[in-house]
Structures are given as structure tokens and as C-alpha cells.
Backbone of each chain as nested JSON, in Angstrom:
{
  "chains": [
    {"id": "A", "residues": [
      {"number": 1, "name": "MET", "atoms": {"N": [0.917, -1.309, 0.04], "CA": [-0.039, -0.026, 0.0], "C": [0.939, 1.21, -0.11]}},
      {"number": 2, "name": "LYS", "atoms": {"N": [0.403, 2.401, -0.906], "CA": [0.841, 3.498, -0.8], "C": [0.115, 4.573, -0.211]}},
      {"number": 3, "name": "LEU", "atoms": {"N": [0.769, 5.494, 0.328], "CA": [-0.079, 6.635, 1.088], "C": [0.73, 8.154, -0.185]}},
      {"number": 4, "name": "VAL", "atoms": {"N": [-0.253, 8.531, -0.824], "CA": [0.153, 9.645, -2.052], "C": [-0.281, 10.911, -1.177]}},
      {"number": 5, "name": "LYS", "atoms": {"N": [0.43, 11.873, -0.744], "CA": [0.154, 13.348, -0.15], "C": [0.289, 14.185, -1.273]}},
      {"number": 6, "name": "VAL", "atoms": {"N": [-0.763, 14.815, -1.749], "CA": [-0.779, 15.936, -2.707], "C": [-0.948, 17.461, -2.15]}},
      {"number": 7, "name": "TYR", "atoms": {"N": [-0.199, 18.144, -2.434], "CA": [-0.144, 19.612, -2.137], "C": [-0.729, 20.231, -3.292]}},
      {"number": 8, "name": "VAL", "atoms": {"N": [-1.783, 21.075, -3.157], "CA": [-2.157, 21.871, -4.378], "C": [-2.237, 23.497, -4.003]}},
      {"number": 9, "name": "THR", "atoms": {"N": [-1.384, 24.112, -5.031], "CA": [-1.415, 25.389, -4.558], "C": [-1.834, 26.481, -5.901]}},
      {"number": 10, "name": "LEU", "atoms": {"N": [-2.112, 27.717, -5.61], "CA": [-2.522, 28.308, -6.483], "C": [-0.934, 29.033, -7.167]}},
      {"number": 11, "name": "LYS", "atoms": {"N": [-1.375, 29.179, -8.63], "CA": [0.226, 29.751, -9.33], "C": [0.558, 31.087, -8.641]}},
      {"number": 12, "name": "PRO", "atoms": {"N": [1.8, 31.434, -8.545], "CA": [2.1, 32.612, -8.093], "C": [1.482, 33.647, -8.576]}},
      {"number": 13, "name": "SER", "atoms": {"N": [1.286, 33.817, -9.944], "CA": [0.318, 34.64, -10.789], "C": [-0.829, 35.11, -10.441]}},
      {"number": 14, "name": "VAL", "atoms": {"N": [-1.6, 34.222, -9.595], "CA": [-2.952, 34.098, -9.139], "C": [-3.078, 34.802, -8.065]}},
      {"number": 15, "name": "LEU", "atoms": {"N": [-4.092, 35.719, -8.038], "CA": [-4.683, 36.531, -6.737], "C": [-4.934, 35.473, -5.726]}},
      {"number": 16, "name": "ASP", "atoms": {"N": [-4.519, 35.455, -4.409], "CA": [-4.766, 34.386, -3.395], "C": [-5.703, 35.136, -2.462]}},
      {"number": 17, "name": "ALA", "atoms": {"N": [-7.136, 35.32, -2.938], "CA": [-7.767, 36.111, -2.05], "C": [-8.071, 35.526, -0.644]}},
      {"number": 18, "name": "GLN", "atoms": {"N": [-8.4, 34.283, -0.386], "CA": [-8.399, 33.739, 0.789], "C": [-7.173, 33.917, 1.663]}},
      {"number": 19, "name": "GLY", "atoms": {"N": [-5.97, 33.735, 1.014], "CA": [-4.781, 33.851, 1.602], "C": [-4.745, 35.302, 2.224]}},
      {"number": 20, "name": "GLU", "atoms": {"N": [-5.235, 36.093, 1.348], "CA": [-4.991, 37.522, 1.772], "C": [-6.126, 38.117, 2.749]}},
      {"number": 21, "name": "ALA", "atoms": {"N": [-7.119, 37.466, 2.905], "CA": [-7.964, 37.527, 3.885], "C": [-7.483, 37.041, 5.167]}},
      {"number": 22, "name": "ILE", "atoms": {"N": [-7.051, 35.749, 5.057], "CA": [-6.386, 35.063, 6.309], "C": [-5.444, 35.947, 7.202]}},
      {"number": 23, "name": "LYS", "atoms": {"N": [-4.715, 36.674, 5.962], "CA": [-3.543, 37.269, 6.42], "C": [-3.85, 38.579, 7.241]}},
      {"number": 24, "name": "SER", "atoms": {"N": [-5.157, 39.101, 6.657], "CA": [-5.583, 40.311, 7.48], "C": [-6.276, 39.838, 8.868]}},
      {"number": 25, "name": "ALA", "atoms": {"N": [-6.716, 38.925, 8.728], "CA": [-7.263, 38.201, 9.992], "C": [-6.135, 37.786, 11.082]}},
      {"number": 26, "name": "ILE", "atoms": {"N": [-5.536, 37.387, 10.735], "CA": [-4.254, 37.185, 11.769], "C": [-3.734, 38.522, 12.113]}},
      {"number": 27, "name": "GLN", "atoms": {"N": [-3.323, 39.398, 11.468], "CA": [-2.954, 40.588, 11.749], "C": [-4.04, 41.28, 12.704]}},
      {"number": 28, "name": "THR", "atoms": {"N": [-5.271, 41.346, 12.508], "CA": [-6.112, 41.628, 13.237], "C": [-6.246, 41.077, 14.729]}},
      {"number": 29, "name": "MET", "atoms": {"N": [-5.674, 40.03, 14.61], "CA": [-5.655, 39.244, 16.103], "C": [-4.212, 39.525, 16.658]}},
      {"number": 30, "name": "ASP", "atoms": {"N": [-3.719, 40.654, 16.481], "CA": [-2.292, 41.344, 16.902], "C": [-1.109, 40.508, 16.619]}},
      {"number": 31, "name": "TYR", "atoms": {"N": [-1.169, 39.577, 15.657], "CA": [0.053, 38.84, 15.465], "C": [0.624, 39.46, 14.307]}},
      {"number": 32, "name": "ASP", "atoms": {"N": [1.394, 40.547, 14.375], "CA": [1.724, 41.483, 13.3], "C": [2.97, 41.107, 12.355]}},
      {"number": 33, "name": "LYS", "atoms": {"N": [3.747, 40.062, 12.93], "CA": [5.139, 39.351, 12.308], "C": [4.575, 38.769, 11.096]}},
      {"number": 34, "name": "VAL", "atoms": {"N": [3.241, 38.479, 10.71], "CA": [2.979, 37.73, 9.497], "C": [3.445, 38.567, 8.109]}},
      {"number": 35, "name": "SER", "atoms": {"N": [3.63, 38.207, 7.296], "CA": [4.179, 38.847, 6.099], "C": [3.399, 38.277, 4.875]}},
      {"number": 36, "name": "ALA", "atoms": {"N": [3.164, 37.004, 4.651], "CA": [2.131, 36.331, 3.685], "C": [1.635, 35.211, 4.266]}},
      {"number": 37, "name": "VAL", "atoms": {"N": [0.538, 34.859, 3.627], "CA": [-0.266, 33.842, 3.867], "C": [-0.818, 33.124, 2.533]}},
      {"number": 38, "name": "HIS", "atoms": {"N": [-0.8, 31.759, 2.087], "CA": [-1.249, 31.151, 0.78], "C": [-1.876, 29.972, 1.446]}},
      {"number": 39, "name": "MET", "atoms": {"N": [-3.085, 29.653, 0.487], "CA": [-3.845, 28.908, 1.035], "C": [-4.01, 27.707, -0.347]}},
      {"number": 40, "name": "GLY", "atoms": {"N": [-3.791, 26.75, 0.323], "CA": [-4.221, 25.725, -0.824], "C": [-5.152, 24.124, -0.313]}},
      {"number": 41, "name": "LYS", "atoms": {"N": [-4.931, 23.213, -0.885], "CA": [-5.637, 22.044, -0.641], "C": [-4.529, 21.089, -0.534]}},
      {"number": 42, "name": "TYR", "atoms": {"N": [-4.981, 19.894, 0.288], "CA": [-4.407, 18.949, 0.827], "C": [-5.011, 17.643, 0.579]}},
      {"number": 43, "name": "PHE", "atoms": {"N": [-4.468, 16.857, 0.141], "CA": [-5.071, 15.424, -0.195], "C": [-4.285, 14.111, 0.238]}},
      {"number": 44, "name": "GLU", "atoms": {"N": [-4.828, 13.309, 0.823], "CA": [-4.362, 11.833, 1.162], "C": [-5.05, 10.828, 0.22]}},
      {"number": 45, "name": "LEU", "atoms": {"N": [-4.181, 10.291, -0.424], "CA": [-4.895, 9.12, -1.236], "C": [-4.126, 7.811, -0.782]}},
      {"number": 46, "name": "ASN", "atoms": {"N": [-4.789, 6.865, -0.631], "CA": [-4.362, 5.484, -0.36], "C": [-4.705, 4.465, -1.836]}},
      {"number": 47, "name": "PHE", "atoms": {"N": [-3.256, 3.876, -2.063], "CA": [-3.371, 2.995, -3.53], "C": [-2.735, 2.245, -3.069]}},
      {"number": 48, "name": "GLU", "atoms": {"N": [-3.292, 0.878, -4.053], "CA": [-2.475, -0.395, -4.022], "C": [-1.021, 0.038, -4.701]}},
      {"number": 49, "name": "ASP", "atoms": {"N": [-0.314, -0.777, -4.368], "CA": [0.848, -0.26, -5.261], "C": [1.004, -1.181, -6.425]}},
      {"number": 50, "name": "TYR", "atoms": {"N": [1.371, -0.399, -7.616], "CA": [1.552, -1.157, -8.898], "C": [2.549, -0.166, -9.845]}},
      {"number": 51, "name": "PRO", "atoms": {"N": [3.154, -0.665, -10.708], "CA": [4.158, -0.102, -11.249], "C": [3.839, 1.53, -11.9]}},
      {"number": 52, "name": "ASP", "atoms": {"N": [2.463, 1.448, -12.531], "CA": [2.538, 2.855, -13.423], "C": [1.893, 3.949, -12.519]}},
      {"number": 53, "name": "LEU", "atoms": {"N": [1.918, 3.664, -11.079], "CA": [1.28, 4.537, -10.129], "C": [1.389, 6.082, -10.344]}},
      {"number": 54, "name": "GLU", "atoms": {"N": [2.748, 6.385, -10.452], "CA": [3.139, 7.72, -10.682], "C": [2.662, 8.309, -11.813]}},
      {"number": 55, "name": "LYS", "atoms": {"N": [2.179, 7.776, -13.02], "CA": [1.801, 8.316, -14.121], "C": [0.234, 8.657, -13.922]}},
      {"number": 56, "name": "ASP", "atoms": {"N": [-0.328, 7.373, -13.152], "CA": [-1.787, 7.717, -12.806], "C": [-1.862, 8.898, -11.904]}},
      {"number": 57, "name": "ILE", "atoms": {"N": [-1.252, 8.94, -11.025], "CA": [-1.168, 10.062, -9.941], "C": [-1.091, 11.557, -10.809]}},
      {"number": 58, "name": "ASP", "atoms": {"N": [-0.135, 11.655, -11.664], "CA": [-0.294, 12.883, -12.63], "C": [-1.294, 13.065, -13.205]}},
      {"number": 59, "name": "ALA", "atoms": {"N": [-1.931, 11.787, -13.999], "CA": [-3.228, 11.967, -14.712], "C": [-4.478, 12.461, -13.501]}},
      {"number": 60, "name": "ILE", "atoms": {"N": [-4.546, 11.882, -12.413], "CA": [-5.543, 12.278, -11.494], "C": [-5.474, 13.609, -11.005]}},
      {"number": 61, "name": "CYS", "atoms": {"N": [-4.123, 14.121, -10.664], "CA": [-3.888, 15.58, -10.276], "C": [-4.358, 16.346, -11.354]}},
      {"number": 62, "name": "ASP", "atoms": {"N": [-4.068, 16.047, -12.696], "CA": [-4.293, 17.047, -13.931], "C": [-5.74, 17.187, -14.182]}},
      {"number": 63, "name": "ASN", "atoms": {"N": [-6.502, 16.048, -14.038], "CA": [-7.778, 16.008, -14.506], "C": [-9.058, 16.205, -13.312]}},
      {"number": 64, "name": "LEU", "atoms": {"N": [-8.516, 16.035, -12.299], "CA": [-9.499, 15.8, -11.145], "C": [-9.206, 16.881, -10.057]}},
      {"number": 65, "name": "LEU", "atoms": {"N": [-7.99, 16.878, -9.502], "CA": [-7.609, 17.419, -7.993], "C": [-7.34, 19.071, -8.455]}},
      {"number": 66, "name": "THR", "atoms": {"N": [-6.827, 19.49, -9.543], "CA": [-6.376, 20.736, -9.523], "C": [-7.04, 21.361, -10.572]}},
      {"number": 67, "name": "ASN", "atoms": {"N": [-6.931, 22.672, -10.712], "CA": [-7.264, 23.354, -12.37], "C": [-5.802, 23.824, -12.974]}},
      {"number": 68, "name": "PRO", "atoms": {"N": [-5.482, 23.235, -13.928], "CA": [-4.19, 23.652, -14.147], "C": [-4.11, 24.825, -14.83]}},
      {"number": 69, "name": "ASN", "atoms": {"N": [-5.188, 25.692, -15.028], "CA": [-5.033, 26.991, -15.576], "C": [-4.365, 27.779, -14.319]}},
      {"number": 70, "name": "ILE", "atoms": {"N": [-4.992, 27.704, -13.044], "CA": [-4.365, 28.407, -12.05], "C": [-3.86, 27.903, -10.88]}},
      {"number": 71, "name": "GLU", "atoms": {"N": [-3.591, 26.544, -10.981], "CA": [-2.985, 25.602, -9.82], "C": [-1.819, 24.918, -10.191]}},
      {"number": 72, "name": "THR", "atoms": {"N": [-1.16, 24.818, -9.309], "CA": [0.135, 23.517, -9.431], "C": [-0.112, 22.665, -8.13]}},
      {"number": 73, "name": "TYR", "atoms": {"N": [0.696, 21.444, -8.451], "CA": [0.601, 20.526, -7.658], "C": [2.037, 20.11, -7.259]}},
      {"number": 74, "name": "ARG", "atoms": {"N": [2.281, 19.401, -6.312], "CA": [3.371, 18.322, -5.956], "C": [3.153, 17.608, -5.199]}},
      {"number": 75, "name": "TYR", "atoms": {"N": [3.533, 16.282, -5.159], "CA": [3.26, 14.894, -4.374], "C": [4.257, 14.274, -3.89]}},
      {"number": 76, "name": "GLU", "atoms": {"N": [4.195, 13.545, -2.804], "CA": [5.091, 12.514, -2.376], "C": [4.436, 11.156, -2.177]}},
      {"number": 77, "name": "ILE", "atoms": {"N": [5.054, 10.134, -2.523], "CA": [4.516, 8.914, -2.191], "C": [5.313, 8.039, -1.113]}},
      {"number": 78, "name": "LEU", "atoms": {"N": [4.39, 7.771, -0.241], "CA": [5.153, 7.177, 0.872], "C": [4.486, 5.621, 1.038]}},
      {"number": 79, "name": "GLU", "atoms": {"N": [5.28, 5.056, 1.992], "CA": [5.088, 3.581, 2.267], "C": [3.977, 3.589, 3.188]}},
      {"number": 80, "name": "ALA", "atoms": {"N": [2.701, 2.713, 3.087], "CA": [1.613, 3.056, 4.119], "C": [1.347, 1.333, 4.505]}},
      {"number": 81, "name": "GLU", "atoms": {"N": [1.024, 1.036, 5.744], "CA": [1.13, -0.16, 6.216], "C": [-0.089, -0.922, 5.501]}}
    ]},
    {"id": "B", "residues": [
      {"number": 1, "name": "MET", "atoms": {"N": [13.834, 34.997, 8.332], "CA": [12.278, 34.515, 8.056], "C": [11.996, 32.978, 8.179]}},
      {"number": 2, "name": "LYS", "atoms": {"N": [10.657, 32.855, 8.733], "CA": [10.537, 31.707, 8.723], "C": [9.111, 31.118, 7.539]}},
      {"number": 3, "name": "LEU", "atoms": {"N": [9.193, 29.928, 7.147], "CA": [7.694, 29.511, 6.46], "C": [7.335, 28.177, 7.247]}},
      {"number": 4, "name": "VAL", "atoms": {"N": [5.998, 28.681, 7.423], "CA": [5.149, 27.6, 8.302], "C": [4.307, 26.957, 7.353]}},
      {"number": 5, "name": "LYS", "atoms": {"N": [4.137, 25.728, 7.199], "CA": [3.436, 24.91, 6.608], "C": [2.478, 24.183, 7.5]}},
      {"number": 6, "name": "VAL", "atoms": {"N": [1.131, 24.35, 7.257], "CA": [0.24, 23.992, 8.062], "C": [-0.763, 22.881, 7.365]}},
      {"number": 7, "name": "TYR", "atoms": {"N": [-0.908, 21.811, 7.696], "CA": [-1.881, 20.628, 7.164], "C": [-3.176, 20.522, 8.051]}},
      {"number": 8, "name": "VAL", "atoms": {"N": [-4.415, 20.881, 7.57], "CA": [-5.498, 20.65, 8.443], "C": [-5.951, 19.264, 7.924]}},
      {"number": 9, "name": "THR", "atoms": {"N": [-6.552, 18.565, 8.489], "CA": [-7.363, 17.462, 8.149], "C": [-8.282, 17.048, 9.223]}},
      {"number": 10, "name": "LEU", "atoms": {"N": [-9.702, 16.409, 8.772], "CA": [-10.651, 16.143, 9.21], "C": [-10.158, 15.166, 10.412]}},
      {"number": 11, "name": "LYS", "atoms": {"N": [-10.855, 15.321, 11.639], "CA": [-10.624, 14.089, 12.565], "C": [-11.163, 12.876, 11.997]}},
      {"number": 12, "name": "PRO", "atoms": {"N": [-10.514, 11.571, 12.19], "CA": [-10.866, 10.495, 11.78], "C": [-12.516, 10.151, 11.784]}},
      {"number": 13, "name": "SER", "atoms": {"N": [-12.777, 10.651, 12.871], "CA": [-14.348, 10.297, 13.437], "C": [-15.238, 10.934, 12.632]}},
      {"number": 14, "name": "VAL", "atoms": {"N": [-14.774, 12.07, 11.786], "CA": [-15.762, 13.065, 10.985], "C": [-15.908, 12.304, 9.695]}},
      {"number": 15, "name": "LEU", "atoms": {"N": [-17.12, 12.008, 9.206], "CA": [-17.558, 12.004, 7.945], "C": [-16.835, 12.808, 6.556]}},
      {"number": 16, "name": "ASP", "atoms": {"N": [-15.8, 12.391, 5.777], "CA": [-15.126, 13.029, 4.871], "C": [-15.672, 13.028, 3.518]}},
      {"number": 17, "name": "ALA", "atoms": {"N": [-16.818, 13.763, 3.336], "CA": [-17.834, 13.673, 2.347], "C": [-16.959, 14.095, 0.917]}},
      {"number": 18, "name": "GLN", "atoms": {"N": [-16.249, 14.96, 1.116], "CA": [-15.52, 15.641, -0.258], "C": [-14.453, 14.218, -0.43]}},
      {"number": 19, "name": "GLY", "atoms": {"N": [-13.93, 13.753, 0.38], "CA": [-12.752, 12.698, -0.161], "C": [-13.422, 11.27, -0.404]}},
      {"number": 20, "name": "GLU", "atoms": {"N": [-14.999, 11.039, -0.067], "CA": [-15.508, 9.995, -0.509], "C": [-16.115, 10.34, -1.841]}},
      {"number": 21, "name": "ALA", "atoms": {"N": [-16.37, 11.604, -2.233], "CA": [-16.821, 11.963, -3.496], "C": [-15.433, 11.583, -4.512]}},
      {"number": 22, "name": "ILE", "atoms": {"N": [-14.513, 12.432, -4.318], "CA": [-13.539, 12.241, -4.81], "C": [-12.774, 10.937, -5.15]}},
      {"number": 23, "name": "LYS", "atoms": {"N": [-13.058, 10.239, -4.1], "CA": [-12.692, 8.548, -4.448], "C": [-13.474, 7.952, -5.492]}},
      {"number": 24, "name": "SER", "atoms": {"N": [-15.207, 8.268, -5.409], "CA": [-15.91, 7.807, -6.44], "C": [-15.274, 8.143, -7.73]}},
      {"number": 25, "name": "ALA", "atoms": {"N": [-14.801, 9.499, -8.109], "CA": [-14.754, 9.948, -9.106], "C": [-13.752, 9.473, -9.813]}},
      {"number": 26, "name": "ILE", "atoms": {"N": [-12.499, 9.231, -8.865], "CA": [-11.389, 8.382, -9.392], "C": [-11.575, 6.979, -9.828]}},
      {"number": 27, "name": "GLN", "atoms": {"N": [-12.391, 6.31, -8.974], "CA": [-12.893, 5.091, -9.476], "C": [-13.442, 5.134, -11.02]}},
      {"number": 28, "name": "THR", "atoms": {"N": [-14.565, 6.104, -11.079], "CA": [-15.249, 6.281, -12.131], "C": [-13.994, 6.452, -13.491]}},
      {"number": 29, "name": "MET", "atoms": {"N": [-13.256, 7.083, -13.175], "CA": [-12.007, 7.163, -14.366], "C": [-11.235, 6.118, -14.451]}},
      {"number": 30, "name": "ASP", "atoms": {"N": [-11.651, 5.016, -13.745], "CA": [-11.247, 3.708, -14.122], "C": [-9.552, 3.482, -13.303]}},
      {"number": 31, "name": "TYR", "atoms": {"N": [-9.38, 4.239, -12.24], "CA": [-8.261, 4.076, -11.625], "C": [-8.77, 3.313, -10.382]}},
      {"number": 32, "name": "ASP", "atoms": {"N": [-8.865, 2.138, -10.254], "CA": [-9.546, 1.095, -9.223], "C": [-8.431, 0.767, -7.864]}},
      {"number": 33, "name": "LYS", "atoms": {"N": [-7.345, 0.936, -8.285], "CA": [-6.577, 0.689, -7.25], "C": [-6.723, 1.772, -6.035]}},
      {"number": 34, "name": "VAL", "atoms": {"N": [-7.39, 2.948, -6.061], "CA": [-7.231, 3.68, -4.941], "C": [-8.427, 2.947, -3.95]}},
      {"number": 35, "name": "SER", "atoms": {"N": [-8.086, 3.253, -2.86], "CA": [-8.901, 2.494, -1.604], "C": [-9.409, 3.566, -0.495]}},
      {"number": 36, "name": "ALA", "atoms": {"N": [-8.879, 4.829, -0.352], "CA": [-9.098, 5.686, 0.273], "C": [-8.824, 7.319, -0.098]}},
      {"number": 37, "name": "VAL", "atoms": {"N": [-9.446, 8.222, 0.316], "CA": [-9.003, 9.497, -0.189], "C": [-9.496, 10.276, 0.927]}},
      {"number": 38, "name": "HIS", "atoms": {"N": [-8.774, 11.403, 1.586], "CA": [-9.147, 12.343, 2.554], "C": [-8.702, 13.67, 1.62]}},
      {"number": 39, "name": "MET", "atoms": {"N": [-9.5, 14.792, 2.217], "CA": [-9.161, 15.88, 1.648], "C": [-9.033, 16.818, 2.872]}},
      {"number": 40, "name": "GLY", "atoms": {"N": [-8.104, 18.046, 2.848], "CA": [-7.948, 18.731, 3.879], "C": [-7.417, 19.933, 3.236]}},
      {"number": 41, "name": "LYS", "atoms": {"N": [-7.038, 20.995, 3.924], "CA": [-6.204, 22.246, 3.827], "C": [-5.109, 22.269, 4.125]}},
      {"number": 42, "name": "TYR", "atoms": {"N": [-4.409, 23.451, 3.436], "CA": [-2.929, 23.339, 3.338], "C": [-2.655, 25.006, 3.435]}},
      {"number": 43, "name": "PHE", "atoms": {"N": [-1.733, 25.369, 4.449], "CA": [-1.516, 26.937, 4.508], "C": [-0.064, 27.032, 4.494]}},
      {"number": 44, "name": "GLU", "atoms": {"N": [0.441, 28.054, 3.76], "CA": [1.775, 28.629, 4.046], "C": [1.863, 30.137, 4.44]}},
      {"number": 45, "name": "LEU", "atoms": {"N": [2.539, 30.222, 5.718], "CA": [2.594, 31.319, 6.232], "C": [3.893, 31.815, 6.281]}},
      {"number": 46, "name": "ASN", "atoms": {"N": [4.503, 33.242, 5.853], "CA": [5.422, 33.692, 6.164], "C": [5.463, 34.587, 7.285]}},
      {"number": 47, "name": "PHE", "atoms": {"N": [6.453, 34.046, 8.311], "CA": [6.658, 35.238, 9.474], "C": [8.083, 35.637, 9.774]}},
      {"number": 48, "name": "GLU", "atoms": {"N": [8.088, 36.888, 10.419], "CA": [9.412, 37.07, 10.962], "C": [9.749, 36.228, 11.922]}},
      {"number": 49, "name": "ASP", "atoms": {"N": [10.81, 35.917, 12.447], "CA": [11.234, 35.154, 13.37], "C": [11.093, 35.564, 14.875]}},
      {"number": 50, "name": "TYR", "atoms": {"N": [10.746, 35.319, 15.735], "CA": [10.858, 35.579, 17.05], "C": [10.42, 34.438, 18.182]}},
      {"number": 51, "name": "PRO", "atoms": {"N": [10.922, 34.643, 19.193], "CA": [10.86, 33.498, 20.368], "C": [9.473, 32.659, 20.352]}},
      {"number": 52, "name": "ASP", "atoms": {"N": [8.508, 33.667, 20.268], "CA": [7.159, 32.711, 20.893], "C": [6.409, 32.486, 19.48]}},
      {"number": 53, "name": "LEU", "atoms": {"N": [7.19, 32.198, 18.522], "CA": [6.584, 31.977, 17.208], "C": [5.458, 30.641, 17.468]}},
      {"number": 54, "name": "GLU", "atoms": {"N": [6.365, 29.561, 17.735], "CA": [5.565, 28.435, 17.849], "C": [4.132, 28.455, 18.669]}},
      {"number": 55, "name": "LYS", "atoms": {"N": [4.249, 29.063, 20.179], "CA": [3.107, 29.385, 20.567], "C": [1.789, 30.16, 19.942]}},
      {"number": 56, "name": "ASP", "atoms": {"N": [2.352, 31.304, 19.038], "CA": [1.424, 31.944, 18.412], "C": [0.804, 31.275, 17.225]}},
      {"number": 57, "name": "ILE", "atoms": {"N": [1.851, 30.221, 16.583], "CA": [1.15, 29.228, 15.426], "C": [0.293, 28.481, 15.853]}},
      {"number": 58, "name": "ASP", "atoms": {"N": [0.345, 27.889, 17.14], "CA": [-0.679, 27.2, 17.827], "C": [-1.857, 28.027, 17.974]}},
      {"number": 59, "name": "ALA", "atoms": {"N": [-1.938, 29.229, 18.279], "CA": [-3.157, 30.1, 18.772], "C": [-3.832, 30.297, 17.409]}},
      {"number": 60, "name": "ILE", "atoms": {"N": [-3.115, 30.595, 16.281], "CA": [-3.705, 30.985, 15.271], "C": [-4.376, 29.702, 14.483]}},
      {"number": 61, "name": "CYS", "atoms": {"N": [-3.597, 28.253, 14.885], "CA": [-4.579, 27.321, 14.213], "C": [-5.677, 27.119, 14.822]}},
      {"number": 62, "name": "ASP", "atoms": {"N": [-5.446, 27.154, 16.258], "CA": [-6.764, 26.833, 17.047], "C": [-7.754, 27.888, 16.788]}},
      {"number": 63, "name": "ASN", "atoms": {"N": [-7.392, 29.149, 16.666], "CA": [-8.716, 30.28, 16.548], "C": [-8.808, 30.392, 15.142]}},
      {"number": 64, "name": "LEU", "atoms": {"N": [-8.074, 30.217, 14.202], "CA": [-8.82, 30.792, 12.973], "C": [-8.53, 29.717, 11.554]}},
      {"number": 65, "name": "LEU", "atoms": {"N": [-7.619, 29.13, 11.529], "CA": [-7.337, 27.913, 10.607], "C": [-8.144, 26.728, 10.62]}},
      {"number": 66, "name": "THR", "atoms": {"N": [-8.479, 26.415, 11.914], "CA": [-9.103, 25.031, 11.887], "C": [-10.462, 25.197, 12.869]}},
      {"number": 67, "name": "ASN", "atoms": {"N": [-11.175, 24.362, 12.446], "CA": [-12.449, 24.119, 13.747], "C": [-11.889, 22.943, 14.589]}},
      {"number": 68, "name": "PRO", "atoms": {"N": [-11.626, 23.028, 15.785], "CA": [-11.084, 22.218, 16.87], "C": [-12.305, 21.046, 17.11]}},
      {"number": 69, "name": "ASN", "atoms": {"N": [-13.301, 21.429, 16.872], "CA": [-14.274, 20.234, 17.006], "C": [-14.241, 19.116, 15.97]}},
      {"number": 70, "name": "ILE", "atoms": {"N": [-13.977, 19.252, 14.698], "CA": [-13.681, 18.357, 13.674], "C": [-12.66, 18.163, 12.988]}},
      {"number": 71, "name": "GLU", "atoms": {"N": [-11.537, 19.188, 13.098], "CA": [-10.486, 19.226, 12.547], "C": [-9.331, 19.19, 13.336]}},
      {"number": 72, "name": "THR", "atoms": {"N": [-8.018, 18.457, 13.153], "CA": [-6.824, 18.589, 13.577], "C": [-5.744, 19.053, 12.798]}},
      {"number": 73, "name": "TYR", "atoms": {"N": [-4.542, 19.262, 13.265], "CA": [-3.853, 20.099, 12.555], "C": [-2.481, 19.671, 12.933]}},
      {"number": 74, "name": "ARG", "atoms": {"N": [-1.28, 19.841, 12.076], "CA": [-0.012, 19.572, 12.288], "C": [0.75, 20.73, 11.348]}},
      {"number": 75, "name": "TYR", "atoms": {"N": [1.798, 20.968, 11.758], "CA": [2.662, 22.119, 11.097], "C": [4.1, 21.942, 11.197]}},
      {"number": 76, "name": "GLU", "atoms": {"N": [4.909, 22.236, 10.32], "CA": [6.463, 22.495, 10.247], "C": [6.818, 23.754, 10.092]}},
      {"number": 77, "name": "ILE", "atoms": {"N": [7.793, 24.116, 10.691], "CA": [8.788, 25.397, 10.697], "C": [10.039, 25.498, 9.692]}},
      {"number": 78, "name": "LEU", "atoms": {"N": [9.905, 25.85, 8.659], "CA": [10.94, 25.967, 7.901], "C": [11.768, 27.236, 8.01]}},
      {"number": 79, "name": "GLU", "atoms": {"N": [13.036, 27.472, 7.416], "CA": [13.809, 28.342, 7.482], "C": [13.229, 29.074, 5.661]}},
      {"number": 80, "name": "ALA", "atoms": {"N": [13.095, 30.294, 5.871], "CA": [12.849, 30.837, 4.376], "C": [14.044, 32.02, 4.308]}},
      {"number": 81, "name": "GLU", "atoms": {"N": [14.195, 32.452, 2.911], "CA": [15.183, 33.4, 2.849], "C": [14.612, 34.68, 3.209]}}
    ]}
  ]
}
């Protein structure tokens, strides 16, 4: 079994309105040392192990988990028991 | 400067409806080796470094980034240039 952790973030050129709102909220809470906040999505997928897993993860990320126009992703494949 | 990466996930006892929907979608795409999907949130926060940073990150996570009734979080603090 494999555990795949996928991190999806907005491309740097795309305005991260949620991140900006969270940064303002943190500053309102008097934590003024924050200089930037970015918000993204996080997925954990459990898979049976097989040879083409990495290729299929790429396809799943491109076609389902992300919007390739505005988001990028990275992932790591770990052993799961 | 510090880069704080925060990972927010639902507690195991809470039904992850989004994760279930994504699992079904992946299976519909003929990737039948997937056995579980969990969806969460991912935040990147840039902070000036200061002694109480970790305590403040805990407070920010508890009070703003998560709903402690249904979510848990973990974070890592990295060096940023």
C-alpha cells in the first residue's frame, strides 16, 4: 500500500484572495509578524502499489484534483502499512 | 524569516464527504486501485522569526485556521530566505 500526499497551491501569478483575507485576520488578532499567507488544498490518497502509479497520480492531479490553469501541485509517495 | 506549513485534516471520526466524492470520481475514471481519499487544507505562512512563534502558531491554528471540533492540524517551521 502507498500513501500519496498531494499539495495543491495557486500559481504565483494568481491572486490568492483567501490567503489575503486570512493574513488580514491574523494581523487583526495582533500577530503583526506575519508577512504572507497562501492557502491551498491537501489530499491523502491510499493506493495499492503498482508499476504505473506515478503516471496515474499525474493524470488524477491534472484532470480531477487541480485546475491546471490556475493551480500547481506536488506530491510525495510514501509507504503505508 | 520562517515559512510555516500547516496541514489541516478532518478528525478520523468525522465523515469526509469530499474525500468520498473524490474517491468515487477517481474510480469512475477507471483507477480502481484507490482505496481511500481524504481532503484537507494546506496553508503557507511567512513570519518574521521571534521567540514565541510556535506558541502563536498554535493559537492561530486553534482560533482561525481550524475548527477544533472536527479538524486537527500539524505544522512544520522551515527557514525561508
